[in-house]
C-alpha angles and dihedrals in degrees: 000000000000090000091054091051091049091048092051093048092048092049095048098043093041089054092048090051091049093051092048093048096042089075089065099040144280096293093052091046090054092047096048091044089055092048091047091050092051091049088048091056091053096044093045091050092049092049090049092051094046098048105025101036 
Protein backbone atom coordinates (compact mmCIF):
# COMPACT_ATOMS: atom_id res chain seq x y z
CA UNK A 1 0.00 0.00 0.00
CA UNK A 2 2.88 2.37 0.72
CA UNK A 3 4.15 1.92 -2.82
CA UNK A 4 0.77 2.87 -4.24
CA UNK A 5 0.69 6.04 -2.14
CA UNK A 6 4.21 6.94 -3.29
CA UNK A 7 3.28 6.25 -6.92
CA UNK A 8 0.22 8.50 -6.69
CA UNK A 9 2.19 11.31 -5.05
CA UNK A 10 4.96 11.07 -7.67
CA UNK A 11 2.45 11.10 -10.52
CA UNK A 12 0.48 14.04 -9.19
CA UNK A 13 3.42 16.22 -8.18
CA UNK A 14 5.41 15.34 -11.30
CA UNK A 15 2.46 16.42 -13.42
CA UNK A 16 2.05 19.64 -11.48
CA UNK A 17 5.74 20.38 -11.94
CA UNK A 18 5.50 19.68 -15.66
CA UNK A 19 2.51 22.00 -16.08
CA UNK A 20 4.24 24.77 -14.14
CA UNK A 21 7.46 24.43 -16.12
CA UNK A 22 5.81 24.03 -19.54
CA UNK A 23 5.07 27.74 -19.53
CA UNK A 24 8.83 28.43 -19.63
CA UNK A 25 9.86 25.72 -22.06
CA UNK A 26 10.63 22.03 -22.38
CA UNK A 27 13.81 22.09 -20.29
CA UNK A 28 12.15 23.84 -17.39
CA UNK A 29 9.17 21.48 -17.63
CA UNK A 30 11.50 18.48 -17.40
CA UNK A 31 13.39 20.00 -14.46
CA UNK A 32 10.33 20.93 -12.44
CA UNK A 33 8.75 17.56 -13.19
CA UNK A 34 11.85 15.87 -11.79
CA UNK A 35 11.81 18.04 -8.69
CA UNK A 36 8.08 17.42 -8.23
CA UNK A 37 8.63 13.68 -8.54
CA UNK A 38 11.37 13.71 -5.91
CA UNK A 39 9.15 15.70 -3.57
CA UNK A 40 6.35 13.24 -4.31
CA UNK A 41 8.54 10.32 -3.24
CA UNK A 42 9.28 12.03 0.06
CA UNK A 43 5.71 13.11 0.74
CA UNK A 44 4.30 9.72 -0.26
CA UNK A 45 6.80 7.97 1.99
CA UNK A 46 5.93 10.25 4.91
CA UNK A 47 2.20 9.68 4.41
CA UNK A 48 2.79 5.94 4.25
CA UNK A 49 4.80 6.00 7.46
CA UNK A 50 2.30 8.17 9.30
CA UNK A 51 -0.85 6.26 8.40
CA UNK A 52 0.34 2.73 7.70
CA UNK A 53 3.11 2.40 10.24
